[in-house]
Phi, psi and omega in degrees: 000122178290148179282131175265109184265162177300321179299321178294318179295319182292323180295324181283328176293321180298319181289331190243339186062023178276159181303151184302309184298325179292323180294319176297318178295319181297317181294322180293318182291328184261014177057034176085359179286110187301314181298313178298326180293322177299316180295324178297318178293317182299313179300318181295328177294320175300321180291322179294324180293325181293322181299328182272000189298334182271001178278165181258127177250100188238359176262193176130200184219163170252149175239140182234137174226120181241137180290157180293340178265358179059037176254351175202161181198143177238146178236128187234140168244123175246128184256139172239175181278330188227150178294333179299315180292328179297346180263356182292137183301321180298320179289321181296321175296320179300313179299315179298317180290328177293315178302311181296326179287319176299316182299317185286329184267334180073019178295158184242347180227156180299322182295319176293323178301312186295331181271355180292153177284141179210125186052244181257007178211219174265162177295328176302320181289315177299317182296318179298320179293324175295319177299319180297320180294319187281325168096016170211174183294131179225134178220149168277107181283311186195162174200160178213147177236131176249134176245134191290321184078180184300130178059033177249168181216138175232141170209172183207174179203142177235124178305152186304335182277355178071013187249348181227125182218152183222141167243140175224149179227140179234151170253127189247160181294329180202174185291331179294315183288323180300320180294324183287339189270001182303310182299321180295317180292328173296319178299322177292324177296320175296321176301309183299325177292332180275343184266172177295163179300132189228168164264172178283315176222172182294339178292345176274356181287142171284127184307321176301316179301308183303317181298315178301312182298322181303311178300312183294315182292322179291320179296324180295319179295318176300318179295320180296322179297325176299317182286328176292322179297314181298326181270005182057040180251159181303141182272150177280146177292135182267110188282160172271336182221174183226358183212148175303334179294343176264350182274075180284166181306326179291319182295319180290325178292321180292318182296320182294321181291325176295324179292314180300318181294323177295314181301314184296319181292335176278350181077024178284139176300136186293338182289344181255357182302321185301331182277338185260327188294321180300316179297319180292322176294318171308314179295321176302316181293315178300320180290334186249027176224039183294325179295322181295319179295335179270316189240000177255116187310308185295338183266349182292148172292125191291126187296336180272350174196087185291002174278359181227158171274168179301318179300318178296320180294321180295316178299316184294316179302314183296318182300326177301336183256009174082026178203204181232157176211145179224126181288125184240345176219148184206126178230137176231128175244140172233127183305126170080000180299134180085350179267127179282108180288140177281130174256120184262142172269099186299321182294320179291325180293319177294317178302317185292322176297327184280338186293000000 
């Protein structure tokens, strides 16, 4: 049996970052063979990960990697069990390394990611070793990579807390405009990170969702008007619709006829109607697209200049560079969204340990 010295334990700990006593046990089990001890610790880490498999990992961080040319970008979510671990330097490094590796390999699934080569082994082996060092359940939950394509531009943003991140991609009229739009797209990504979870446009809404929201929102305005009436304050307009997805050609034609009837009733000369109708139709659209303004990114008022929508701001910026740009893809991640967090009964847990 080889003698296990303090220097050997220190060297193994430096190489693996495993706890001191685990390093000593690994060397003892492997008769002082450093490489075998590393494998023993890695295998032990895998066993520990398996024991943690039934725990819920709903905390964590997002990682972002954007190409220097703004032609591609990857966004990654890594989950941990606790917010405390999410602030660990080792965990932060793991998130950054995973984002960079997803970006460089172009993989599309976690299974593919795990099988890729990384350092001296597979990415799965690297990841498992990091989990063993950090000491709680950690999982790669999801990731996405956006590629700009010809005359395209991609950029992204992760909020300072690491929990909300956005990728956006635009198609531009030429390569010069695409290069110039990178800063604008980062601003749009920051805007989207600050707003409620959204779709790109009103066309992306599920019709059933719009129908249900229509009923609820109209009733909410009616209820609010009752209170405004009691306070003798101006009432809010009660819309018929809440999204541009509902404003069919027939609906718009009916709205125009209603405006004409209103102008006739007011005694306005018919020769000036053409000057009035466009403005009233625009007001009709504004009053009947409240859902879009709240949840459709391109229809929201741009936070950096609320006199414009996001779509208008993008158009204006592209025009400054002599071309056009259209936002075509949008991804938003929020750490832990959709995961049912486990609520522990601490007293019961202690009692179980004492039994």
